[in-house]
C-alpha angles and dihedrals in degrees: 000000000000093000096049091043092051093043095050095046089054101252123152097255126206119213126184120206106226130187119219115230124272091234137013100291104107097169099100094045092049093044095051091047096047087051089071099035108138094030100058120064094203147340121244101219109211119229102222094311114211088016091283114148112246140143110304120268087237095052094045092046091055089049091056092046090054087056093052097259128129118240134199108208115225113210122196121203087203097077109040143042123232093273096056093040092054089045091055093046089054092047091048094052096046088052093054103260109140105176136054142163126217122223133178093222130222119281111269090239088075093057139062098275100062097173095052115120119230116226106203090171089159137021121240089256094050089047091051093047088051092053091050089054090050091053087055089055107264135090127234090273091053094252114142117253126220098229123359132232124240117203142174098223131210143167141179131283132195108209098174098074124118139211117347092355090062090050090051091052094049088051089051090048088056092050090050090052091051086048088058105267114155100177137034123205111205134213114266108296128203096169129019111212095103091054096068099092088050094046089052091053089047093052092045090054101041097246133119137242114210112194121217115231111200123203109231112220102198147350090265089056091052094047093045091054095047092050104035113021108082093180092064127065104215109187115218088234090068095052091045091054092054091044089054099043118103089207103040097181092052090048091053088054091049090052091051092052092049093051091050087056089050094051088053094047094050093057104251119157093245148314134264114207120204125186103174095229100330094104092140085072092058096097091056092045097046096043081097091066091071089069093045098059121111 
């Protein structure tokens, strides 16, 4: 409940994107999360990101809660029909999870089970509308529930689109707000100019944008994103800094810390930090949060 309580009270919230293990060994996930307990408001628990089979988001979220950590459940419309989606939502609510974010999910062909079949029984909008109905006491078929869930709801947002694609994303954002979304997690951001139209829409509608700050791991990663990832705007100044740094990993962590400060200074509702598996680096990266409280 720490994330929801902080979010609703207007605090600058800190989230961390965490991957469940590919297996039953939860020790590393728990250790890395506990290491930043008290600094992080909650952990967004990925639901088989990039269509790679891992422990479910619900299972890993419950593991984190058992260790005194707040979890934001990620729910993918890719993997389950409306029956299973509703069942997981009820289970999550009954176990004390009070925030989730809905995602479409990458096509299974991108993952490690290439012959898996995507479900996509409902769209994100239909799913969110269904959850809103459940919160009013009835399931998606109109049957009365014995006890209703109550969630803070979020989804993703791509702020680096241009032209007609940007207008479509702004329209989608408004539809998500109408469906009950209170927060939007962006794609990785390294500069914030293209986010302004979305920021204005968020302010007008009383919702919050939470930028994702991605830890670069190497010069090669920075160059690859600059050249090949059209959903990320990678300034040449960032690449040049890594090129000129004698210790490139340390420079990448310094860049992440500076970007977290910038997110706070620009008035966003919080920050989501993603390390892509380098969760042991979180204490050093998030040391900056101590100076951002209040």
